[in-house]
Residue, then its C-alpha position, 0 to 999 in steps of 0.5 A: m814718837r815711834h821707836n826702832y825696836k831693833n835699836l833698843k837695848i831692851w829689845q836686844i836683851g830680850i831677844s838674847i834671853a829668848n835665845d838662851i831659853s830656847d837653847l836651855l829648853l832642848e835639855f828639858p824632858k820630853h814629857e814637859r814639852y807642852d806644859l812647863s817648857s811651852q810656858i817658859s818658851r812663850c814667856s821668853v818670846s813675849m818679852p821682845s815681841n811686845i817691845a816690838e809691837g809696842s814700838s810702833r804705837t804712841d808712847k802711852s800705848f808703848s808703856h802698856f806693852l812694856d808692862i806686858s813685857l815686864g810681866s812676862s819677865f817676872e812670870l819667866i823667873t817664877q817658871l825657871l825657879i819651878a824648873t830648878h826645883r824639878k832639876y831640869i836646870n841647875k842653880i848655876q844656869f838659873n842664876q845666870l838667867e836670873i841676872k840677865i832677866e833682872e838686868f832686862q827688868r831694870i833697864t825696861m823700867s827705866f826706859q818706861n819711866g822716860l816715856k812718861 
């Protein structure tokens, strides 16, 4: 069974997170452009991108792409913690993003369990 990724709540939340991150990175110091901000951007884009790519595959293969998407989400939280420590983002910004990312993780895991 193939899935229309644009109709999946997990993809929609992933896109929202990627857009939030893009806006947030505008405030990062210029010297981080090729380091932490680049990694954060790639992780956030990876989340919905892997859902979109996996949606065209079999459920078993889709599950693998969801694993990659989830891995990117956990990596993203770690990188945001580093950004918070470096004072590139404040605790409120971090907490808002963490809540959204954790929601993404919960519903993605639930959706993934339904594929099996």
